[in-house]
C-alpha positions as CSV (number, residue, x, y, z in Angstrom):
1,M,-7.3,13.7,-22.6
2,T,-4.0,15.5,-23.1
3,A,-5.6,18.8,-22.1
4,E,-6.8,17.3,-18.9
5,V,-3.3,16.0,-18.0
6,V,-1.6,19.3,-18.8
7,G,-4.3,21.7,-17.6
8,R,-3.1,23.4,-14.4
9,P,-6.5,24.3,-12.9
10,H,-7.8,20.8,-13.4
11,R,-4.8,19.2,-11.8
12,R,-4.9,21.4,-8.7
13,E,-8.6,20.8,-8.3
14,S,-8.4,17.1,-8.7
15,I,-5.5,16.4,-6.4
16,A,-6.8,18.4,-3.3
17,I,-9.6,15.9,-2.5
18,P,-7.5,12.7,-2.8
19,L,-4.6,14.3,-0.8
20,T,-7.0,15.2,2.0
21,V,-8.6,11.7,2.0
22,L,-5.3,9.9,2.0
23,L,-3.8,12.1,4.7
24,A,-6.8,11.6,6.9
25,A,-6.6,7.8,6.4
26,L,-2.9,7.9,7.3
27,I,-3.4,9.9,10.4
28,V,-6.3,7.7,11.6
29,T,-4.3,4.5,10.8
30,G,-1.2,5.9,12.6
31,V,-3.2,6.8,15.7
32,L,-4.7,3.3,15.8
33,A,-1.2,1.7,15.3
34,I,0.1,3.7,18.3
35,C,-2.9,2.8,20.5
36,F,-3.1,-0.9,19.8
37,G,-0.7,-3.8,20.0
38,T,0.3,-6.5,22.3
39,A,-0.6,-4.1,25.1
40,S,-3.4,-1.6,24.7
41,I,-2.6,2.1,25.5
42,S,-4.9,4.1,27.6
43,L,-5.1,7.8,26.6
44,R,-5.8,8.7,30.2
45,S,-2.6,7.0,31.4
46,L,-0.6,8.7,28.7
47,L,-2.0,12.1,29.6
48,A,-1.4,11.4,33.2
49,G,2.3,10.9,32.5
50,D,2.5,7.2,33.3
51,A,6.2,6.2,32.8
52,I,5.5,2.8,31.3
53,T,2.9,4.1,28.9
54,R,5.1,6.9,27.8
55,A,8.0,4.5,27.2
56,I,5.8,2.2,25.1
57,V,4.4,5.0,23.0
58,F,7.5,7.2,22.4
59,R,10.3,4.6,22.5
60,L,8.6,1.7,20.7
61,R,5.4,2.6,18.8
62,V,5.9,6.1,17.5
63,P,9.3,5.2,15.9
64,R,7.7,2.1,14.5
65,V,4.8,3.9,13.0
66,C,7.0,6.6,11.5
67,L,9.3,3.9,10.0
68,A,6.4,2.0,8.6
69,A,5.1,5.2,7.0
70,A,8.6,6.0,5.6
71,V,9.0,2.5,4.2
72,G,5.6,2.5,2.6
73,A,6.0,5.9,1.1
74,T,9.4,4.9,-0.4
75,L,8.0,1.7,-1.9
76,G,5.0,3.6,-3.2
77,I,7.1,6.2,-5.1
78,A,9.5,3.4,-6.3
79,G,6.6,1.5,-7.7
80,V,5.0,4.4,-9.6
81,T,8.5,5.4,-11.0
82,F,9.2,1.9,-12.3
83,Q,5.7,1.6,-13.8
84,T,6.0,5.0,-15.5
85,L,9.5,4.4,-16.8
86,L,8.6,1.0,-18.3
87,R,5.0,1.8,-19.1
88,N,4.1,-1.5,-17.4
89,P,1.6,-1.7,-14.6
90,L,3.2,-4.9,-13.4
91,A,6.6,-3.3,-12.6
92,D,7.4,-3.3,-8.9
93,P,10.5,-3.2,-6.7
94,F,9.7,-6.7,-5.4
95,I,8.8,-8.3,-8.7
96,L,11.8,-6.7,-10.5
97,G,14.2,-8.1,-8.0
98,V,15.3,-4.8,-6.5
99,S,14.0,-5.6,-3.0
100,G,15.5,-9.1,-3.2
101,G,18.9,-7.7,-4.2
102,A,18.8,-5.4,-1.2
103,A,17.7,-8.1,1.2
104,C,20.4,-10.5,-0.2
105,G,23.1,-7.9,0.2
106,A,22.0,-7.2,3.8
107,A,21.8,-10.9,4.6
108,V,25.3,-11.6,3.2
109,A,26.8,-8.6,5.1
110,T,25.2,-10.0,8.3
111,A,26.6,-13.4,7.6
112,L,30.1,-11.9,7.2
113,G,29.8,-10.4,10.7
114,L,29.5,-6.8,9.4
115,G,26.2,-6.1,11.1
116,A,28.0,-4.6,14.1
117,V,29.7,-2.0,12.0
118,P,27.4,1.1,11.7
119,G,26.2,1.9,8.2
120,V,27.7,-1.2,6.5
121,V,24.5,-3.3,6.2
122,P,22.5,-0.4,4.7
123,A,25.4,0.4,2.3
124,V,25.5,-3.2,1.1
125,A,21.7,-3.2,0.8
126,F,21.9,-0.1,-1.4
127,A,24.6,-1.8,-3.5
128,G,22.5,-5.0,-3.8
129,A,19.4,-3.0,-4.9
130,C,21.4,-1.1,-7.5
131,A,23.2,-4.2,-8.8
132,A,19.9,-6.1,-9.1
133,T,18.4,-3.1,-11.1
134,A,21.4,-3.1,-13.4
135,V,21.3,-6.8,-14.1
136,V,17.5,-6.9,-14.7
137,F,17.6,-4.1,-17.2
138,V,20.7,-5.4,-19.0
139,L,19.0,-8.8,-19.4
140,A,15.8,-7.1,-20.5
141,R,17.4,-4.9,-23.2
142,R,16.9,-6.1,-26.7
143,R,18.1,-4.0,-29.6
144,E,18.1,-0.8,-27.5
145,H,14.6,-1.6,-26.3
146,T,13.4,-2.8,-22.9
147,D,11.2,-5.8,-23.4
148,P,8.5,-5.9,-20.6
149,V,8.2,-9.7,-20.8
150,R,12.0,-10.2,-20.5
151,L,12.0,-7.7,-17.7
152,L,9.5,-9.6,-15.6
153,L,11.2,-12.9,-16.3
154,S,14.6,-11.5,-15.4
155,G,13.2,-10.2,-12.1
156,L,11.6,-13.5,-11.3
157,V,14.8,-15.4,-12.0
158,L,16.8,-13.0,-9.9
159,N,14.3,-13.3,-7.1
160,A,14.7,-17.1,-7.2
161,L,18.5,-16.7,-7.0
162,F,18.3,-14.3,-4.1
163,S,15.8,-16.5,-2.3
164,S,18.4,-19.3,-2.4
165,I,21.3,-17.2,-1.3
166,I,19.6,-15.7,1.7
167,P,19.0,-19.0,3.5
168,I,22.6,-20.0,2.9
169,A,23.7,-16.7,4.4
170,F,21.4,-17.4,7.4
171,S,23.0,-20.8,7.9
172,L,26.5,-19.2,8.0
173,S,25.5,-16.5,10.4
174,R,26.4,-16.6,14.0
175,Q,23.5,-17.5,16.3
176,S,23.5,-14.1,17.8
177,D,23.1,-12.5,14.4
178,L,20.5,-14.9,13.1
179,T,17.5,-13.2,14.6
180,A,18.5,-9.9,13.2
181,A,19.2,-11.5,9.8
182,L,15.7,-13.0,9.6
183,R,14.1,-9.6,9.6
184,W,15.2,-9.2,5.9
185,M,13.5,-12.4,4.9
186,M,10.3,-11.9,6.8
187,G,9.6,-8.3,6.5
188,T,9.2,-6.8,10.0
189,L,9.6,-3.4,11.7
190,F,10.4,-5.0,15.1
191,G,13.1,-3.0,16.9
192,A,12.5,0.2,14.8
193,T,14.7,3.1,15.9
194,W,14.8,6.8,15.1
195,K,18.1,6.1,13.3
196,D,16.2,3.8,10.9
197,V,13.6,6.5,10.5
198,A,16.2,9.1,9.7
199,L,18.0,6.9,7.2
200,V,14.8,6.0,5.2
201,G,13.3,9.4,5.6
202,T,16.4,11.2,4.3
203,L,16.8,9.0,1.3
204,F,13.0,9.2,0.6
205,M,13.2,13.0,0.6
206,I,16.2,12.9,-1.7
207,A,14.5,10.4,-4.0
208,I,11.2,12.3,-4.2
209,A,13.0,15.6,-4.8
210,V,14.9,14.1,-7.7
211,L,11.7,12.5,-9.1
212,F,9.8,15.8,-8.8
213,W,12.8,17.5,-10.6
214,I,12.3,15.1,-13.6
215,A,8.6,14.7,-13.2
216,N,7.6,16.6,-16.3
217,D,10.0,14.5,-18.4
218,L,8.6,11.3,-16.8
219,R,5.1,12.4,-17.5
220,M,6.0,12.7,-21.2
221,L,7.9,9.5,-21.1
222,A,4.7,7.7,-20.0
223,F,3.2,8.3,-23.4
224,G,6.1,6.5,-25.2
225,E,9.8,6.9,-25.7
226,E,9.5,8.2,-29.3
227,D,7.0,10.8,-28.3
228,A,9.2,11.9,-25.4
229,R,12.2,12.2,-27.7
230,S,10.3,14.3,-30.2
231,R,9.6,16.7,-27.3
232,G,13.3,17.0,-26.5
233,V,13.5,14.6,-23.6
234,D,16.8,12.8,-23.1
235,V,15.1,9.4,-22.5
236,E,18.2,7.4,-21.5
237,R,19.3,10.1,-19.0
238,I,15.8,10.3,-17.5
239,K,15.6,6.5,-17.2
240,L,19.0,6.3,-15.5
241,I,18.1,9.0,-13.0
242,G,14.7,7.6,-12.3
243,F,16.0,4.0,-11.8
244,L,18.8,5.1,-9.6
245,A,16.6,7.3,-7.4
246,A,14.0,4.5,-7.0
247,S,16.5,1.8,-6.4
248,V,18.6,3.6,-3.8
249,A,15.5,4.5,-1.9
250,T,14.2,0.9,-2.1
251,G,17.6,-0.3,-0.8
252,A,17.2,1.9,2.2
253,A,13.7,0.7,3.0
254,V,14.6,-3.0,2.6
255,A,17.8,-2.5,4.7
256,V,15.6,-1.6,7.8
257,S,12.4,-3.5,7.1
258,G,13.2,-6.5,5.0
259,I,11.2,-7.7,2.0
260,I,7.8,-6.2,2.1
261,G,6.4,-7.1,-1.3
262,F,3.7,-5.8,-3.6
263,I,3.4,-2.3,-2.1
264,G,4.9,-0.8,-5.2
265,L,2.5,-2.8,-7.3
266,I,-0.8,-2.3,-5.5
267,V,-0.6,1.3,-4.5
268,P,0.1,3.1,-7.8
269,N,-2.5,1.0,-9.7
270,L,-5.2,1.7,-7.1
271,V,-4.3,5.4,-7.0
272,R,-4.3,5.5,-10.8
273,L,-7.7,3.8,-11.0
274,A,-9.3,6.1,-8.3
275,W,-7.9,9.5,-9.2
276,R,-5.1,10.6,-11.6
277,R,-2.8,9.2,-14.3
278,D,-0.4,12.2,-14.3
279,F,3.0,11.3,-12.8
280,R,3.2,14.6,-11.0
281,A,0.0,13.8,-9.1
282,L,0.6,10.0,-8.8
283,L,3.9,10.6,-7.0
284,P,2.6,12.3,-3.8
285,L,-0.6,10.3,-3.8
286,S,1.3,7.0,-4.1
287,A,3.7,8.0,-1.3
288,I,0.8,8.7,1.2
289,A,-1.2,5.6,0.1
290,G,1.9,3.4,0.5
291,A,2.6,4.8,3.9
292,T,-1.0,4.1,5.0
293,L,-1.0,0.6,3.6
294,V,2.3,-0.4,5.4
295,V,1.2,1.2,8.7
296,A,-2.1,-0.7,8.5
297,S,-0.3,-4.0,7.6
298,D,2.1,-3.6,10.5
299,L,-0.8,-3.0,12.8
300,V,-2.6,-6.1,11.7
301,S,0.6,-8.2,12.0
302,R,0.8,-7.1,15.7
303,V,-2.8,-7.6,16.8
304,I,-4.1,-10.6,14.7
305,V,-2.2,-13.1,17.0
306,P,-1.9,-11.6,20.5
307,S,0.9,-13.9,21.6
308,S,3.2,-13.3,18.6
309,E,4.0,-11.0,15.8
310,L,3.5,-12.1,12.2
311,P,5.6,-10.9,9.2
312,I,4.2,-7.9,7.3
313,S,5.0,-9.6,4.0
314,A,2.4,-12.2,4.7
315,F,-0.4,-9.7,4.6
316,T,0.9,-7.7,1.6
317,A,1.3,-10.9,-0.3
318,V,-2.3,-11.9,0.4
319,L,-3.3,-8.6,-1.2
320,G,-0.6,-8.5,-3.8
321,V,-0.7,-11.9,-5.5
322,P,-4.4,-11.8,-6.5
323,F,-3.9,-8.2,-7.6
324,F,-0.9,-9.2,-9.7
325,L,-2.7,-12.1,-11.3
326,S,-5.7,-9.8,-12.1
327,L,-3.4,-7.3,-13.8
328,L,-1.6,-10.0,-15.7
329,R,-4.9,-11.4,-16.9
330,K,-5.9,-8.0,-18.2
331,A,-2.6,-7.5,-19.9
332,R,-3.1,-10.6,-22.1
C-alpha cells in the first residue's frame, strides 16, 4: 500500500484519468450554467452579437459561474486539508464552524454599517474564520492531543452560537443593508462580480500553493502524528500552516457567497472513494470536483423554480446531511 502511495509512475498514471473526467464535467456544467437560467440564452443570438444576450452572458452569468467554481474549489481544498490534518473524514469547514465564523463576522460588519467600505467585510470574514478555527481547536485540545469527538462537538456548539448572532445582526441592520446581509445566511451567488472572483481566486491560488508546498508533510501526517514525527516532520508547524491556509481561503469564499455547507465534506470523501488517497492527488481533484458541485448546485437553484432563486445551501444540505450521517454511522 505504501509503495502505491509513494510510487511516482503509479501516481501520474492514476491521476490523469480522474483529472480529465472532472475537468470535462466542470466544463460541461459551466456551459450549461451559462446557457440556462431565468432566461435561456440562444447561441445564435450570442454569435450574432445581440447586445442584451451579450450583457446577460458576460456581465451576469460568466462572472457568476467563475465565482461558483472558485468558491467550490476553495471549499474542496479546505475540506481535504482539514480531513487530512485531523485524520477524520467528518471534518469540514461548515461542521467545524469556520464557515459560520466567517459568515458571522460578515453579518456583524454589515450591521455596523461597514458594508459600504471596500474590503472591510471580507477582512472581518477572514478574521471570523480564523477566530473560529482557533477556538474550535483550543477547545478540542486535550493533553496535547486533538480529540476528534471534542472537535466536532466544539464546531457544532460554535455553529449554534453563530446561528443565533447572525439573525440579531440582521435585525440591527439598516433596511438597505438587509438584503445584502441575507446572502451570508442563505448561501447565494446573486450579484457576483469580477472583484469577487479576483478576491476568492487570488486567495485560492495562494492557499493551494501553500498546501502543495507542505503536501509531502501532509501526506505523511495522514498516517499519524507519531509516524510523521519519526520521519522528521514538524507536526505542529505543518498543522498551523495548513489550518491557516484553509481557514483564510474559506473566509474569502464565505465573504462573497455566504454559508454553502457540506462541500468540504462530500467532495474529498467521494474523490477518495473513487480514485486516490494521497493528499498530493486529492488536492487538485477535490478542487475541480468542488468547483463542479457548486456550479451545478447554483444552476439548479436558478432553474428549479422559474419565478425565484433558491439558496444554494438548500441543495448542498440535501446531499450533505445524509452523507454526514452515513459517515458517522460507519465511524461508530
